[in-house]
PAMIRO-899225 format. One record per atom (N, C-alpha, C, O, CB): x, y, z. Coordinates in steps of 0.1 Angstrom, whole numbers, padded with zeros to 4 digits, always signed. Glycine has a CB too. Layout:
BEGIN
XYZ;...
//
This chain:
BEGIN
+1383+1174+0399;+1384+1189+0414;+1388+1199+0407;+1383+1210+0408;+1398+1187+0430;+1406+1193+0393;+1412+1199+0386;+1404+1210+0375;+1407+1221+0371;+1420+1188+0381;+1394+1203+0371;+1380+1208+0362;+1376+1215+0362;+1373+1224+0354;+1370+1205+0362;+1374+1213+0379;+1363+1225+0384;+1372+1240+0387;+1366+1250+0385;+1352+1219+0401;+1385+1239+0392;+1395+1253+0391;+1398+1257+0379;+1392+1267+0376;+1407+1251+0398;+1409+1250+0368;+1407+1257+0362;+1404+1266+0351;+1412+1272+0344;+1409+1256+0364;+1393+1267+0351;+1385+1275+0339;+1385+1291+0341;+1386+1300+0332;+1369+1270+0340;+1386+1292+0357;+1391+1304+0362;+1402+1307+0369;+1402+1311+0381;+1383+1309+0368;+1408+1306+0365;+1427+1303+0368;+1429+1313+0360;+1432+1324+0364;+1436+1287+0363;+1427+1310+0340;+1432+1323+0332;+1429+1343+0337;+1433+1354+0335;+1424+1318+0318;+1422+1336+0342;+1409+1354+0345;+1419+1360+0356;+1426+1370+0357;+1386+1352+0356;+1415+1344+0366;+1425+1356+0378;+1435+1363+0374;+1436+1376+0373;+1433+1351+0390;+1445+1350+0368;+1462+1355+0362;+1455+1374+0355;+1459+1385+0359;+1470+1339+0341;+1445+1373+0347;+1443+1380+0343;+1439+1392+0354;+1447+1388+0361;+1437+1376+0335;+1436+1399+0358;+1432+1404+0371;+1445+1403+0380;+1448+1413+0386;+1419+1396+0378;+1449+1396+0381;+1464+1399+0387;+1474+1412+0380;+1480+1422+0385;+1473+1384+0385;+1473+1406+0367;+1478+1415+0357;+1480+1428+0354;+1490+1435+0353;+1473+1414+0350;+1464+1429+0353;+1466+1441+0357;+1466+1453+0371;+1470+1465+0373;+1459+1443+0350;+1458+1442+0381;+1463+1446+0394;+1484+1452+0393;+1489+1461+0400;+1459+1429+0406;+1491+1446+0386;+1503+1449+0391;+1504+1459+0382;+1515+1463+0384;+1513+1438+0392;+1501+1464+0375;+1498+1475+0363;+1502+1486+0370;+1511+1492+0373;+1483+1476+0356;+1490+1485+0372;+1484+1495+0378;+1488+1505+0395;+1488+1516+0400;+1470+1489+0379;+1493+1491+0399;+1502+1491+0410;+1515+1497+0411;+1520+1503+0421;+1505+1479+0412;+1522+1496+0397;+1535+1503+0394;+1531+1510+0389;+1539+1519+0390;+1546+1500+0388;+1518+1516+0379;+1517+1525+0375;+1514+1543+0383;+1513+1554+0379;+1510+1519+0368;+1513+1533+0400;+1509+1540+0406;+1521+1547+0411;+1524+1559+0409;+1501+1536+0412;+1529+1537+0420;+1538+1530+0428;+1555+1526+0431;+1563+1526+0440;+1533+1521+0427;+1554+1523+0411;+1567+1524+0400;+1568+1508+0415;+1580+1504+0418;+1582+1544+0397;+1559+1504+0419;+1567+1487+0429;+1557+1480+0420;+1548+1485+0413;+1563+1484+0453;+1562+1463+0422;+1551+1454+0427;+1549+1447+0434;+1560+1441+0436;+1547+1448+0421;+1537+1441+0445;+1538+1439+0456;+1541+1427+0454;+1535+1421+0445;+1527+1443+0464;+1554+1415+0463;+1554+1410+0457;+1541+1392+0459;+1543+1381+0455;+1569+1412+0457;+1533+1395+0464;+1524+1387+0465;+1519+1384+0448;+1518+1373+0444;+1513+1393+0474;+1518+1389+0445;+1506+1392+0428;+1519+1383+0422;+1513+1375+0415;+1501+1417+0418;+1532+1382+0421;+1541+1375+0409;+1535+1360+0414;+1530+1352+0406;+1562+1378+0410;+1536+1356+0429;+1539+1347+0437;+1521+1341+0437;+1520+1329+0433;+1549+1353+0452;+1510+1347+0440;+1496+1343+0438;+1500+1339+0415;+1498+1328+0409;+1482+1362+0445;+1504+1351+0410;+1507+1339+0394;+1518+1326+0390;+1514+1318+0381;+1512+1349+0382;+1528+1323+0394;+1533+1313+0395;+1524+1304+0403;+1522+1293+0398;+1545+1314+0400;+1518+1309+0416;+1506+1288+0417;+1502+1286+0412;+1498+1274+0412;+1496+1281+0423;+1495+1299+0401;+1482+1296+0391;+1492+1292+0383;+1492+1280+0381;+1470+1309+0385;+1501+1297+0377;+1505+1291+0364;+1513+1273+0367;+1515+1264+0359;+1519+1304+0358;+1515+1273+0378;+1523+1255+0388;+1510+1246+0384;+1510+1234+0380;+1525+1255+0413;+1498+1256+0387;+1481+1245+0384;+1484+1240+0368;+1487+1228+0366;+1460+1258+0384;+1483+1251+0358;+1474+1251+0352;+1487+1242+0340;+1484+1242+0328;+1464+1268+0351;+1503+1234+0345;+1508+1233+0341;+1513+1217+0346;+1522+1210+0342;+1513+1245+0340;+1505+1216+0354;+1511+1205+0365;+1495+1196+0358;+1495+1184+0354;+1512+1211+0388;+1485+1204+0358;+1470+1196+0347;+1477+1197+0333;+1476+1186+0328;+1451+1209+0347;+1484+1205+0323;+1485+1200+0310;+1499+1194+0306;+1504+1193+0295;+1482+1212+0300;+1506+1187+0322;+1517+1177+0317;+1532+1185+0317;+1542+1179+0314;+1514+1172+0303;+1531+1199+0319;+1541+1201+0312;+1552+1208+0324;+1562+1214+0320;+1537+1210+0299;+1549+1206+0339;+1548+1214+0347;+1568+1212+0347;+1571+1220+0356;+1536+1211+0359;+1578+1207+0343;+1587+1206+0345;+1593+1213+0332;+1602+1221+0335;+1588+1194+0349;+1590+1213+0321;+1595+1227+0312;+1592+1240+0313;+1597+1250+0309;+1593+1227+0301;+1578+1237+0321;+1575+1256+0319;+1587+1261+0334;+1594+1271+0333;+1550+1262+0325;+1587+1251+0347;+1593+1255+0357;+1611+1258+0355;+1619+1262+0362;+1589+1244+0369;+1612+1255+0344;+1629+1254+0338;+1629+1268+0322;+1639+1273+0316;+1634+1230+0328;+1615+1271+0320;+1615+1279+0312;+1613+1289+0323;+1620+1299+0321;+1607+1277+0300;+1605+1290+0332;+1610+1300+0344;+1621+1307+0352;+1626+1318+0355;+1605+1296+0352;+1624+1294+0353;+1636+1293+0356;+1650+1296+0354;+1659+1295+0362;+1636+1288+0357;+1649+1301+0333;+1655+1305+0328;+1653+1319+0328;+1663+1326+0331;+1657+1298+0319;+1645+1325+0326;+1643+1331+0325;+1650+1342+0337;+1658+1351+0334;+1634+1328+0322;+1646+1339+0348;+1647+1340+0362;+1659+1349+0364;+1662+1360+0370;+1647+1326+0370;+1669+1338+0354;+1680+1335+0365;+1694+1344+0348;+1706+1343+0345;+1682+1309+0372;+1683+1351+0341;+1685+1356+0328;+1680+1377+0335;+1686+1388+0333;+1671+1344+0312;+1665+1374+0342;+1662+1391+0342;+1666+1392+0360;+1661+1400+0368;+1640+1395+0337;+1680+1378+0363;+1685+1380+0375;+1697+1389+0373;+1700+1398+0381;+1688+1367+0382;+1701+1386+0365;+1717+1396+0363;+1713+1413+0354;+1719+1424+0356;+1733+1383+0349;+1702+1411+0343;+1700+1422+0345;+1691+1432+0354;+1689+1443+0352;+1698+1423+0336;+1687+1425+0366;+1686+1433+0376;+1689+1435+0386;+1684+1443+0394;+1680+1434+0378;+1704+1423+0387;+1721+1428+0396;+1728+1444+0383;+1730+1455+0390;+1740+1405+0394;+1730+1445+0375;+1730+1456+0366;+1719+1467+0367;+1724+1476+0361;+1731+1451+0353;+1706+1470+0372;+1702+1481+0376;+1696+1480+0360;+1688+1488+0356;+1713+1494+0383;+1697+1476+0357;+1685+1475+0342;+1672+1472+0342;+1665+1479+0333;+1687+1464+0333;+1664+1462+0352;+1656+1463+0354;+1645+1467+0370;+1652+1474+0376;+1656+1456+0348;+1636+1465+0376;+1628+1464+0382;+1627+1457+0392;+1616+1451+0390;+1623+1463+0377;+1631+1452+0405;+1628+1439+0407;+1615+1427+0407;+1613+1415+0407;+1631+1441+0417;+1608+1439+0407;+1592+1438+0408;+1589+1426+0386;+1584+1415+0383;+1584+1465+0410;+1594+1435+0379;+1597+1433+0369;+1607+1422+0361;+1609+1419+0349;+1599+1444+0368;+1614+1415+0376;+1624+1402+0371;+1614+1388+0376;+1614+1376+0373;+1643+1403+0383;+1603+1399+0388;+1601+1387+0395;+1588+1379+0388;+1584+1367+0390;+1599+1391+0410;+1583+1391+0380;+1566+1392+0378;+1563+1376+0361;+1557+1366+0358;+1560+1416+0371;+1578+1393+0352;+1577+1380+0342;+1576+1364+0341;+1569+1358+0332;+1585+1380+0338;+1586+1357+0352;+1591+1341+0350;+1576+1339+0358;+1570+1332+0350;+1610+1335+0360;+1568+1341+0368;+1558+1341+0369;+1546+1338+0358;+1539+1328+0358;+1559+1349+0375;+1546+1347+0350;+1534+1352+0341;+1540+1343+0334;+1529+1337+0331;+1531+1368+0336;+1552+1334+0324;+1557+1324+0316;+1551+1313+0318;+1547+1304+0311;+1568+1322+0316;+1552+1314+0335;+1545+1297+0340;+1525+1299+0335;+1519+1289+0330;+1546+1295+0366;+1518+1309+0336;+1508+1308+0332;+1509+1299+0322;+1506+1287+0324;+1505+1318+0329;+1514+1305+0306;+1509+1297+0296;+1523+1291+0294;+1535+1293+0297;+1501+1305+0284;+1513+1278+0283;+1521+1265+0284;+1539+1268+0273;+1540+1273+0262;+1508+1249+0274;+1546+1265+0278;+1566+1266+0277;+1565+1275+0262;+1569+1287+0261;+1577+1245+0274;+1558+1264+0249;+1559+1269+0234;+1555+1282+0241;+1565+1283+0247;+1550+1261+0219;+1548+1292+0244;+1544+1302+0243;+1550+1315+0247;+1547+1326+0242;+1535+1301+0246;+1561+1313+0261;+1572+1322+0266;+1577+1327+0250;+1574+1339+0248;+1585+1313+0276;+1582+1322+0242;+1592+1330+0234;+1576+1344+0228;+1580+1355+0227;+1601+1315+0217;+1568+1343+0227;+1561+1345+0222;+1553+1356+0232;+1542+1359+0231;+1557+1335+0217;+1562+1360+0241;+1550+1362+0252;+1566+1376+0252;+1566+1388+0252;+1544+1346+0270;+1579+1366+0253;+1587+1381+0251;+1587+1387+0240;+1586+1399+0237;+1600+1381+0253;+1587+1378+0233;+1586+1395+0224;+1575+1403+0224;+1574+1414+0220;+1587+1394+0207;+1563+1396+0230;+1553+1405+0229;+1555+1417+0242;+1552+1429+0239;+1540+1398+0230;+1558+1414+0253;+1561+1422+0264;+1577+1433+0258;+1578+1442+0265;+1564+1410+0279;+1583+1432+0252;+1594+1436+0247;+1589+1447+0235;+1593+1459+0235;+1603+1422+0243;+1582+1445+0228;+1575+1454+0216;+1563+1468+0225;+1559+1479+0224;+1562+1440+0204;+1561+1455+0238;+1548+1468+0245;+1554+1476+0253;+1550+1488+0254;+1534+1463+0255;+1569+1471+0261;+1578+1476+0268;+1588+1486+0258;+1597+1492+0263;+1584+1465+0275;+1585+1486+0245;+1593+1495+0233;+1585+1512+0232;+1589+1524+0231;+1591+1485+0214;+1569+1504+0233;+1562+1515+0224;+1557+1526+0240;+1554+1537+0239;+1545+1506+0210;+1559+1514+0255;+1562+1523+0266;+1565+1535+0266;+1558+1545+0268;+1569+1520+0271;+1579+1532+0263;+1593+1537+0263;+1590+1549+0255;+1592+1560+0260;+1604+1529+0257;+1583+1547+0240;+1583+1560+0230;+1573+1566+0237;+1576+1577+0237;+1579+1558+0212;+1561+1565+0244;+1554+1570+0249;+1559+1580+0249;+1561+1589+0241;+1550+1567+0257;+1564+1575+0267;+1568+1584+0276;+1580+1595+0274;+1583+1603+0283;+1571+1576+0286;+1590+1595+0257;+1596+1605+0257;+1583+1610+0247;+1579+1618+0255;+1611+1604+0255;+1577+1611+0240;+1567+1610+0239;+1555+1629+0244;+1551+1640+0241;+1567+1595+0248;+1557+1616+0256;+1550+1627+0265;+1555+1639+0272;+1550+1649+0276;+1546+1622+0274;+1566+1634+0270;+1579+1641+0282;+1581+1658+0271;+1580+1668+0277;+1601+1628+0283;+1581+1658+0263;+1583+1667+0254;+1569+1674+0248;+1571+1684+0241;+1590+1662+0245;+1554+1670+0251;+1543+1673+0249;+1538+1678+0268;+1537+1690+0268;+1535+1660+0240;+1535+1673+0282;+1540+1677+0289;+1549+1683+0299;+1558+1680+0306;+1539+1675+0288;+1543+1693+0297;+1545+1706+0306;+1551+1701+0323;+1547+1692+0330;+1528+1715+0306;+1562+1712+0326;+1567+1701+0342;+1561+1711+0351;+1561+1723+0354;+1589+1697+0347;+1553+1698+0354;+1548+1707+0373;+1553+1714+0375;+1565+1718+0371;+1549+1701+0388;+1542+1721+0384;+1541+1729+0394;+1546+1729+0408;+1541+1720+0414;+1532+1730+0394;+1555+1738+0415;+1552+1732+0427;+1541+1734+0437;+1536+1746+0435;+1560+1734+0433;+1536+1729+0444;+1522+1728+0454;+1513+1719+0454;+1517+1709+0449;+1515+1737+0453;+1500+1719+0459;+1494+1702+0458;+1489+1705+0450;+1488+1716+0445;+1485+1695+0467;+1484+1692+0446;+1475+1689+0440;+1459+1683+0441;+1457+1671+0439;+1481+1684+0436;+1445+1693+0443;+1439+1683+0452;+1437+1674+0444;+1442+1675+0433;+1427+1686+0460;+1424+1659+0449;+1424+1646+0444;+1434+1640+0438;+1445+1645+0435;+1417+1645+0438;+1429+1623+0434;+1442+1613+0432;+1444+1617+0419;+1456+1619+0415;+1439+1595+0433;+1431+1621+0410;+1440+1617+0402;+1450+1628+0395;+1459+1626+0387;+1434+1610+0392;+1444+1644+0401;+1456+1655+0402;+1468+1649+0400;+1476+1648+0391;+1458+1664+0415;+1466+1642+0415;+1481+1635+0425;+1492+1634+0415;+1502+1640+0412;+1480+1616+0433;+1483+1623+0411;+1484+1612+0398;+1497+1617+0385;+1509+1616+0382;+1466+1611+0390;+1483+1623+0379;+1486+1633+0368;+1504+1643+0370;+1514+1644+0363;+1471+1646+0371;+1501+1646+0381;+1514+1656+0383;+1523+1647+0393;+1528+1654+0402;+1509+1673+0390;+1524+1637+0394;+1535+1630+0398;+1543+1625+0388;+1555+1626+0388;+1531+1621+0405;+1532+1614+0375;+1534+1614+0358;+1539+1625+0355;+1547+1623+0345;+1523+1613+0349;+1539+1634+0357;+1549+1646+0347;+1559+1651+0352;+1568+1655+0345;+1543+1658+0343;+1558+1652+0364;+1575+1649+0371;+1583+1638+0364;+1593+1641+0357;+1575+1642+0388;+1577+1622+0367;+1584+1617+0368;+1589+1616+0352;+1600+1610+0350;+1582+1609+0377;+1582+1620+0342;+1585+1622+0326;+1600+1632+0329;+1612+1631+0327;+1569+1631+0315;+1594+1640+0334;+1609+1655+0330;+1620+1650+0339;+1630+1658+0340;+1605+1677+0337;+1620+1637+0346;+1637+1637+0350;+1635+1626+0346;+1639+1617+0354;+1645+1640+0365;+1631+1623+0338;+1631+1611+0332;+1634+1595+0341;+1644+1588+0339;+1640+1614+0321;+1626+1593+0348;+1627+1587+0361;+1620+1566+0347;+1619+1562+0335;+1611+1599+0378;+1617+1561+0366;+1620+1548+0354;+1599+1549+0351;+1591+1556+0356;+1629+1524+0364;+1598+1537+0339;+1592+1538+0333;+1579+1523+0342;+1586+1516+0350;+1601+1540+0319;+1570+1520+0342;+1556+1513+0352;+1559+1503+0345;+1548+1499+0341;+1538+1518+0352;+1568+1494+0339;+1573+1480+0334;+1560+1474+0329;+1554+1474+0318;+1582+1469+0346;+1556+1467+0342;+1548+1460+0343;+1534+1463+0337;+1524+1456+0338;+1550+1458+0355;+1534+1477+0329;+1523+1483+0320;+1526+1473+0305;+1520+1468+0295;+1526+1503+0317;+1536+1475+0309;+1539+1464+0298;+1541+1452+0297;+1541+1447+0286;+1545+1465+0292;+1544+1446+0306;+1540+1432+0307;+1530+1426+0307;+1531+1414+0303;+1542+1428+0313;+1519+1432+0312;+1506+1431+0311;+1500+1431+0294;+1492+1424+0286;+1502+1443+0320;+1507+1442+0294;+1497+1448+0274;+1509+1434+0268;+1503+1431+0258;+1502+1476+0264;+1520+1428+0268;+1525+1417+0264;+1514+1401+0265;+1507+1393+0258;+1537+1417+0273;+1520+1405+0279;+1505+1390+0286;+1494+1385+0276;+1492+1376+0269;+1492+1398+0300;+1486+1399+0282;+1473+1401+0275;+1468+1388+0263;+1463+1377+0265;+1474+1417+0267;+1474+1396+0250;+1468+1387+0242;+1474+1375+0243;+1468+1365+0240;+1468+1391+0229;+1487+1373+0247;+1494+1355+0248;+1483+1351+0258;+1488+1341+0263;+1514+1352+0256;+1471+1353+0265;+1467+1343+0278;+1451+1343+0273;+1442+1336+0278;+1471+1350+0296;+1451+1355+0262;+1437+1354+0257;+1438+1346+0248;+1428+1338+0247;+1430+1366+0252;+1447+1345+0238;+1446+1335+0226;+1453+1322+0231;+1457+1316+0222;+1453+1342+0212;+1455+1318+0240;+1459+1304+0249;+1448+1303+0247;+1445+1299+0236;+1464+1302+0264;+1439+1307+0258;+1426+1298+0267;+1413+1299+0260;+1403+1292+0262;+1422+1303+0284;+1415+1311+0251;+1399+1315+0244;+1396+1301+0235;+1384+1299+0232;+1400+1332+0232;+1410+1288+0228;+1399+1282+0222;+1396+1266+0228;+1387+1259+0223;+1403+1281+0207;
//
């Protein structure tokens, strides 16, 4: 039964990560069910490869470190939960590469937002018709007021190559 379930789990994890990124980009929130679902997928995968104790320990350490950052207001609560959940999806030996990849993607996202805040004009008051026009206006407004970054985009951007590399072989 386990062999029938596990091949689809990495694909499901990728879909959940993309959903978290899109939701964070649109609303600057990550629904709790996404990290919970990723953690469940990760636990199943870790039980299958006999690294559950190591995986849970690694995710717990990440949660404690990120929780301290969240308490200081340095990261969002959804990001604090999403990263350890993604860490469970990967084997414990892959977590350092995950952290590095997410950090690099986050730096790239921050640079992109800084550059765009110079290029994109400040939005004018008034309604915008259509979903895309409203999203563009909201992002322009966030850029000019130096609002929060949709860091789930960076988490997904850093995690996806690691998931593909881990499960493609």
